[in-house]
C-alpha positions in Angstrom: 96.4 85.8 107.3 93.7 83.5 108.3 89.5 84.0 109.1 88.2 82.1 112.0 84.6 81.9 113.8 85.3 80.3 116.9 83.1 79.4 119.2 80.0 77.4 117.4 78.2 75.8 119.8 76.2 74.4 117.1 78.9 73.3 114.9 80.8 71.7 118.0 76.9 69.7 118.3 76.3 68.9 115.1 80.1 67.5 114.6 79.6 65.4 117.6 76.3 63.5 115.8 77.7 63.2 112.8 80.2 60.7 115.1 78.0 59.3 116.7 75.8 58.1 114.4 79.1 57.2 112.2 79.9 60.0 109.8 78.4 57.7 107.1 80.0 60.3 104.5 78.2 63.1 106.5 81.7 65.3 108.4 82.7 66.0 104.4 79.5 66.3 103.0 79.4 69.5 105.7 82.6 70.7 105.3 82.3 70.9 101.7 79.4 73.0 102.0 81.3 75.4 104.5 83.9 75.4 102.2 81.4 76.9 99.2 79.4 78.9 101.8 83.4 80.8 102.7 83.7 80.9 98.3 82.5 85.6 99.0 85.3 85.6 100.8 87.7 84.0 99.2 86.2 86.8 96.0 85.8 89.4 98.2 90.2 89.8 99.5 90.7 88.0 95.9 88.6 91.7 95.2 90.1 93.8 97.8 93.9 92.7 96.5 93.1 93.6 92.5 92.2 96.8 93.0 94.5 98.7 95.9 97.9 96.8 94.9 99.6 98.9 92.5 98.5 97.8 88.9 101.3 99.6 86.9 103.8 96.6 86.4 100.9 94.3 86.6 101.8 92.9 90.4 98.6 93.0 91.2 97.4 90.6 89.0 99.8 89.1 89.6 99.6 89.4 93.2 96.3 88.0 93.4 96.7 84.8 90.6 99.0 83.8 92.8 96.9 83.5 96.4 96.4 79.9 97.2 93.5 78.9 99.9 93.8 76.3 102.7 90.7 76.0 105.1 90.2 73.8 108.1 87.8 72.3 110.1 87.3 71.3 113.0 85.8 70.4 115.6 86.9 69.8 119.5 85.5 69.0 123.1 85.3 72.6 124.0 85.8 74.5 120.4 84.7 74.6 117.6 86.3 76.0 114.2 86.2 76.6 110.8 89.2 78.1 109.1 90.8 80.0 106.3 94.4 80.6 105.1 95.1 82.5 102.6 99.5 83.0 101.9 100.6 83.5 98.5 103.5 81.3 96.2 106.3 84.2 94.2 108.2 82.4 91.9 111.0 82.0 94.5 109.9 82.4 98.0 105.9 83.1 99.2 104.7 86.1 99.4 104.7 88.8 103.2 101.1 89.0 102.6 101.5 90.3 106.3 103.7 93.0 105.8 101.0 94.2 102.2 98.6 94.1 105.3 100.6 96.5 107.0 101.1 98.4 103.8 104.2 97.6 102.8 104.8 96.4 99.2 108.3 94.9 98.7 109.3 95.2 95.2 112.6 94.8 93.1 114.7 97.2 91.8 117.0 97.5 88.6 119.3 99.1 88.0 120.3 99.5 92.0 123.3 98.5 93.2 125.1 99.5 96.3 128.9 99.9 97.6 130.3 98.2 99.7 132.4 99.6 102.5 133.8 97.0 104.8 135.4 93.9 104.8 137.5 92.0 101.8 135.1 93.6 98.5 135.3 97.4 99.9 135.1 99.3 96.9 133.3 96.9 95.0 129.0 97.3 93.6 126.9 94.5 95.0 123.2 94.1 93.4 120.6 95.8 95.9 117.0 96.4 94.3 114.7 95.9 96.7 112.7 98.9 98.0 109.1 99.9 100.0 106.5 101.1 98.2 103.5 101.9 100.8 100.2 100.6 100.6 96.7 100.7 102.2 96.5 97.5 104.3 94.1 95.6 106.0 93.0 93.7 102.8 92.1 90.5 104.3 90.2 92.4 106.8 88.3 95.5 104.5 87.6 92.0 102.2 86.0 89.7 104.8 83.7 92.4 106.5 82.0 92.8 103.2 81.9 89.2 102.6 81.8 88.2 106.7 77.0 88.6 107.1 76.0 86.6 103.7 78.6 84.1 105.3 77.6 83.5 108.4 73.2 83.4 107.0 74.8 81.1 104.4 76.6 79.2 107.0 73.8 78.6 109.8 71.7 77.5 106.2 74.1 74.9 106.5 74.4 74.1 109.2 70.2 74.1 110.4 69.9 71.8 106.8 72.9 69.0 107.8 71.5 69.6 112.2 67.9 68.5 110.7 69.2 65.9 108.8 71.0 63.7 111.4 67.8 64.7 113.0 65.8 62.7 111.5 
């Protein structure tokens, strides 16, 4: 899942000014400042997952500890964007966040087997330990909605600060 803020004319102008000035480390400094501003979104989304996922069996805690974030700041000629990408690292593969957002939690059920009905192994049993539990979806959307106003105000402050620094 990802949150994207697109079309920020101020961000685009600022990126162009930084490039025109010869960078001087300001681009990296601005990217770091914007990543710090996005921290409340990360906290709100993680809190939504913690509160909404099943606590029995410890999945809520396991999932929130596996969450990883990737942030990207891009400035192009027609569009500027700041993107947060969320993914969860499982023991063997990435967690299915799209299914969780849709309200489906796939999990193992120990001791479950199925009988094979066709083929060479007909009549034998095969482990089929996966089940699906319905959960309330939309964790990412609720988390970003909760933190959006605060983040937007902080982002405007950061961009105004860099604009003033460049105009000197």
